[in-house]
Backbone as JSON, one array per atom type, in Angstrom:
{
  "sequence": "XXXXXXXXXXXXXXXXXXXXXXXXXXXXXXXXXXXXXXXXXXXXXXXXXXXXXXXXXXXXXXXXXXXX",
  "N": [[-51.41, -66.25, 2.33], [-51.35, -63.44, 0.32], [-49.81, -62.95, -2.79], [-47.99, -60.2, -3.94], [-47.61, -58.53, -6.94], [-44.75, -57.31, -8.77], [-44.26, -53.81, -8.93], [-44.51, -51.34, -11.4], [-43.62, -48.21, -12.85], [-45.57, -46.58, -15.1], [-46.24, -44.71, -18.06], [-49.2, -43.68, -19.39], [-51.49, -43.05, -22.03], [-54.63, -42.04, -21.73], [-58.14, -41.96, -22.37], [-59.8, -39.16, -21.28], [-62.58, -38.84, -20.69], [-63.48, -41.47, -20.47], [-61.93, -42.36, -18.35], [-62.89, -40.71, -16.28], [-65.56, -41.65, -16.12], [-65.02, -44.21, -15.32], [-63.85, -43.77, -12.75], [-66.11, -42.84, -11.43], [-67.79, -45.07, -11.48], [-66.23, -46.93, -10.02], [-65.97, -45.59, -7.67], [-63.81, -44.04, -6.91], [-61.64, -41.32, -6.02], [-59.49, -40.01, -7.26], [-57.46, -40.18, -10.26], [-55.06, -41.39, -9.77], [-55.41, -43.28, -7.78], [-54.78, -46.54, -7.04], [-56.69, -48.53, -7.49], [-58.35, -47.48, -9.44], [-57.25, -48.02, -11.93], [-56.04, -50.59, -11.73], [-58.05, -52.41, -10.88], [-59.98, -52.72, -13.08], [-58.09, -53.73, -15.0], [-57.39, -56.12, -13.75], [-59.89, -57.42, -13.93], [-60.18, -57.82, -16.64], [-58.03, -59.64, -17.15], [-58.86, -61.79, -15.5], [-61.27, -62.47, -16.71], [-60.42, -63.4, -19.16], [-58.96, -65.63, -18.29], [-61.0, -67.25, -17.35], [-62.52, -67.61, -19.64], [-60.94, -69.12, -21.49], [-60.9, -72.01, -20.86], [-63.63, -72.59, -21.38], [-63.89, -72.08, -24.06], [-62.32, -74.11, -25.1], [-63.89, -76.38, -24.67], [-66.1, -75.92, -26.17], [-69.15, -76.56, -27.56], [-69.11, -79.21, -26.77], [-70.21, -79.67, -24.32], [-72.98, -79.24, -22.08], [-74.61, -76.53, -20.73], [-76.07, -75.88, -17.6], [-78.81, -74.32, -16.18], [-78.56, -72.69, -13.13], [-79.54, -70.79, -11.34], [-82.78, -69.51, -10.95]],
  "CA": [[-50.85, -64.95, 2.14], [-51.5, -63.02, -1.08], [-48.58, -62.52, -3.42], [-48.11, -58.9, -4.66], [-46.78, -58.44, -8.17], [-43.8, -56.17, -8.82], [-44.97, -52.6, -9.44], [-43.7, -50.55, -12.36], [-44.13, -46.89, -13.15], [-45.86, -46.53, -16.52], [-46.93, -43.52, -18.57], [-50.26, -44.13, -20.27], [-52.35, -42.07, -22.61], [-55.97, -42.54, -21.51], [-59.23, -41.07, -22.69], [-60.23, -38.52, -20.07], [-64.0, -39.06, -20.38], [-63.57, -42.85, -20.02], [-61.33, -42.39, -17.02], [-63.84, -40.02, -15.4], [-66.69, -42.57, -15.88], [-64.48, -45.34, -14.51], [-63.73, -43.31, -11.39], [-67.46, -42.79, -10.86], [-68.25, -46.47, -11.26], [-65.51, -47.6, -8.93], [-66.03, -44.78, -6.39], [-62.46, -43.53, -6.54], [-61.61, -39.89, -6.12], [-58.45, -39.54, -8.19], [-56.93, -41.12, -11.26], [-53.9, -42.07, -9.23], [-55.74, -44.35, -6.87], [-54.42, -47.82, -7.71], [-57.91, -49.31, -7.92], [-58.96, -46.92, -10.65], [-56.67, -48.69, -13.1], [-55.7, -52.01, -11.46], [-59.22, -53.25, -10.79], [-60.42, -53.08, -14.43], [-57.11, -54.56, -15.6], [-57.54, -57.47, -13.16], [-61.1, -58.0, -14.42], [-59.9, -58.29, -18.0], [-57.23, -60.82, -17.03], [-59.65, -62.86, -14.94], [-62.28, -62.85, -17.67], [-59.65, -64.22, -20.13], [-58.64, -66.94, -17.65], [-62.26, -68.07, -17.29], [-63.02, -67.89, -21.0], [-60.17, -70.08, -22.2], [-61.4, -73.41, -20.73], [-64.93, -72.67, -21.97], [-63.69, -72.13, -25.48], [-61.81, -75.4, -25.45], [-64.96, -77.38, -24.63], [-67.23, -75.34, -26.94], [-69.94, -77.56, -28.34], [-68.95, -80.57, -26.24], [-70.84, -79.78, -23.04], [-74.22, -78.55, -22.01], [-74.67, -75.7, -19.52], [-77.39, -76.02, -16.86], [-79.18, -73.08, -15.43], [-78.52, -72.96, -11.67], [-80.4, -69.81, -10.68], [-84.0, -69.26, -11.73]],
  "C": [[-50.91, -64.64, 0.62], [-50.16, -62.52, -1.63], [-48.79, -61.21, -4.18], [-47.13, -58.89, -5.83], [-45.83, -57.23, -8.01], [-44.51, -54.97, -9.44], [-43.94, -51.88, -10.35], [-44.39, -49.2, -12.62], [-44.32, -46.81, -14.66], [-46.52, -45.17, -16.86], [-47.91, -43.97, -19.63], [-51.01, -42.96, -20.84], [-53.78, -42.58, -22.57], [-56.96, -41.47, -21.91], [-59.78, -40.5, -21.41], [-61.69, -38.84, -19.69], [-64.17, -40.51, -19.86], [-63.01, -42.99, -18.62], [-62.25, -41.78, -15.96], [-65.0, -40.98, -15.1], [-66.2, -43.72, -15.07], [-64.31, -44.98, -13.06], [-65.09, -43.28, -10.71], [-67.98, -44.21, -10.57], [-67.54, -47.11, -10.11], [-65.5, -46.79, -7.62], [-64.68, -44.29, -5.97], [-62.48, -42.07, -6.75], [-60.62, -39.33, -7.13], [-58.02, -40.62, -9.2], [-55.78, -41.92, -10.71], [-54.16, -43.17, -8.25], [-55.56, -45.67, -7.63], [-55.66, -48.53, -8.22], [-58.5, -48.77, -9.21], [-58.47, -47.58, -11.93], [-56.46, -50.17, -12.89], [-56.93, -52.89, -11.46], [-59.74, -53.61, -12.2], [-59.41, -53.98, -15.16], [-57.23, -56.03, -15.09], [-58.77, -58.18, -13.68], [-60.91, -58.58, -15.81], [-59.04, -59.65, -17.96], [-58.02, -62.01, -16.53], [-60.67, -63.37, -15.95], [-61.61, -63.78, -18.75], [-59.38, -65.58, -19.53], [-59.85, -67.83, -17.57], [-62.76, -68.44, -18.65], [-62.26, -69.0, -21.7], [-60.65, -71.53, -22.07], [-62.77, -73.61, -21.41], [-64.81, -72.79, -23.46], [-63.13, -73.5, -25.93], [-62.87, -76.49, -25.47], [-66.17, -76.98, -25.44], [-67.88, -76.43, -27.75], [-69.93, -78.94, -27.8], [-69.59, -80.73, -24.83], [-72.13, -78.98, -23.02], [-74.25, -77.77, -20.66], [-76.02, -75.84, -18.89], [-77.63, -74.77, -16.09], [-79.28, -73.4, -13.96], [-79.49, -72.05, -10.96], [-81.63, -69.57, -11.58], [-84.58, -67.88, -11.49]]
}
């Protein structure tokens, strides 16, 4: 079962052009659709989670190309 985080009501000042492009990329119709903001935020958090272990081993391991 997936745990849902507590939701909070926030007021944000966002660049309208960037928000419009983001809606196009994600295929959402309105700014209020949760995915329009939550998905990019989740991607940033996940990227950070993946980057931290790689930074700790920087220079001590060799990456191997898996896909050609």
